[in-house]
C-alpha positions as CSV (number, residue, x, y, z in Angstrom):
1,M,6.5,-23.2,-4.7
2,P,3.7,-21.9,-6.8
3,F,5.5,-18.9,-8.1
4,D,8.6,-17.6,-9.8
5,E,10.8,-15.9,-7.1
6,K,12.3,-13.4,-9.5
7,T,8.9,-12.3,-10.8
8,A,7.4,-12.0,-7.3
9,R,10.4,-9.9,-6.2
10,S,10.2,-7.7,-9.3
11,R,6.5,-7.1,-8.8
12,L,6.9,-6.3,-5.1
13,L,9.7,-3.9,-5.9
14,T,7.7,-2.2,-8.7
15,L,4.6,-1.8,-6.4
16,K,6.9,-0.3,-3.7
17,Q,8.4,2.2,-6.1
18,E,4.9,3.2,-7.4
19,L,3.6,3.8,-3.9
20,E,6.7,5.9,-2.9
21,Q,6.3,8.0,-6.0
22,L,2.6,8.5,-5.3
23,S,3.5,9.5,-1.8
24,E,6.0,12.1,-3.0
25,M,3.6,13.5,-5.5
26,S,0.8,14.0,-3.0
27,E,2.9,15.7,-0.4
28,D,1.5,19.1,-1.2
29,A,-2.1,17.9,-0.9
30,R,-1.3,16.6,2.6
31,A,0.2,19.8,3.7
32,T,-1.4,22.1,6.3
33,V,-4.2,24.1,4.9
34,E,-3.9,27.8,5.2
35,L,-6.9,29.3,6.9
36,D,-6.6,32.9,5.8
37,Q,-10.2,34.2,5.6
38,Q,-9.0,37.1,3.5
39,S,-7.7,35.0,0.6
40,V,-10.4,32.3,0.3
41,G,-14.0,31.9,1.3
42,R,-15.5,29.5,3.8
43,L,-16.5,26.9,1.1
44,S,-13.0,27.0,-0.4
45,R,-11.4,26.3,2.9
46,M,-13.9,23.4,3.6
47,D,-13.0,22.0,0.1
48,A,-9.3,22.4,1.0
49,L,-9.7,20.7,4.3
50,Q,-11.7,17.9,2.8
51,G,-9.0,17.4,0.1
52,Q,-6.3,17.4,2.7
53,A,-8.2,14.8,4.7
54,M,-8.6,12.5,1.7
55,A,-4.9,12.9,0.8
56,Q,-3.9,12.0,4.3
57,A,-6.2,8.9,4.3
58,S,-4.7,7.9,1.0
59,E,-1.2,8.3,2.5
60,R,-2.1,6.1,5.5
61,Q,-3.2,3.4,3.1
62,R,-0.1,3.7,1.1
63,R,2.0,3.3,4.2
64,T,0.0,0.2,5.2
65,D,0.6,-1.2,1.8
66,L,4.3,-0.4,2.0
67,V,4.5,-2.3,5.3
68,R,2.8,-5.3,3.7
69,I,5.2,-5.2,0.7
70,E,8.3,-5.0,3.0
71,A,6.9,-8.0,5.0
72,A,6.4,-9.9,1.7
73,L,10.0,-9.1,0.6
74,K,11.3,-10.4,4.0
75,R,9.3,-13.6,3.6
76,L,10.7,-14.0,0.1
77,E,14.2,-13.6,1.5
78,E,13.5,-16.2,4.3
79,G,11.9,-18.7,2.0
80,D,8.4,-18.3,3.4
81,Y,6.9,-16.4,0.6
82,G,3.8,-18.0,-1.0
83,Y,2.8,-19.8,2.3
84,C,0.0,-18.7,4.6
85,L,1.1,-17.3,7.8
86,D,-1.8,-18.8,9.7
87,C,-2.2,-22.3,8.4
88,G,1.1,-22.8,6.4
89,E,-0.6,-23.9,3.3
90,E,0.5,-22.6,-0.1
91,I,-1.3,-19.4,-1.2
92,P,-2.8,-19.9,-4.6
93,E,-0.8,-18.5,-7.5
94,K,-3.8,-16.4,-8.7
95,R,-4.1,-14.8,-5.3
96,L,-0.4,-13.8,-5.4
97,E,-0.9,-12.5,-8.9
98,I,-3.7,-10.2,-7.7
99,D,-1.9,-9.2,-4.4
100,P,1.7,-10.2,-4.4
101,A,1.9,-9.0,-0.7
102,A,-0.8,-11.4,0.4
103,A,0.2,-13.1,3.6
104,L,-2.8,-15.3,4.1
105,C,-4.6,-17.9,2.0
106,V,-8.2,-17.3,1.0
107,S,-9.6,-19.4,3.8
108,C,-7.6,-17.8,6.5
109,A,-8.2,-14.3,5.1
110,K,-12.0,-14.7,5.6
């Protein structure tokens, strides 16, 4: 295998923890926007809605990344980590360094 299992697990768990912390920190930004016309103007409400939409999109991406990390951890447990899910070839070490949750080799990812 082209990687150190302990290092891979550590990197995946660290990424998972960072994403979970970001999710917790952005919880207020994703909350429902108060549309009280007496307290804020129209542009402020639009800014708040746009900020909320961006925070929600970021959260969706974090959730997708967490699913990918969980799948990588499962592959690690099963001994399949580091191998392409499509062709079965080894995923290059540099690719796993860049994206430790990568499930496909470069050729199959295209």
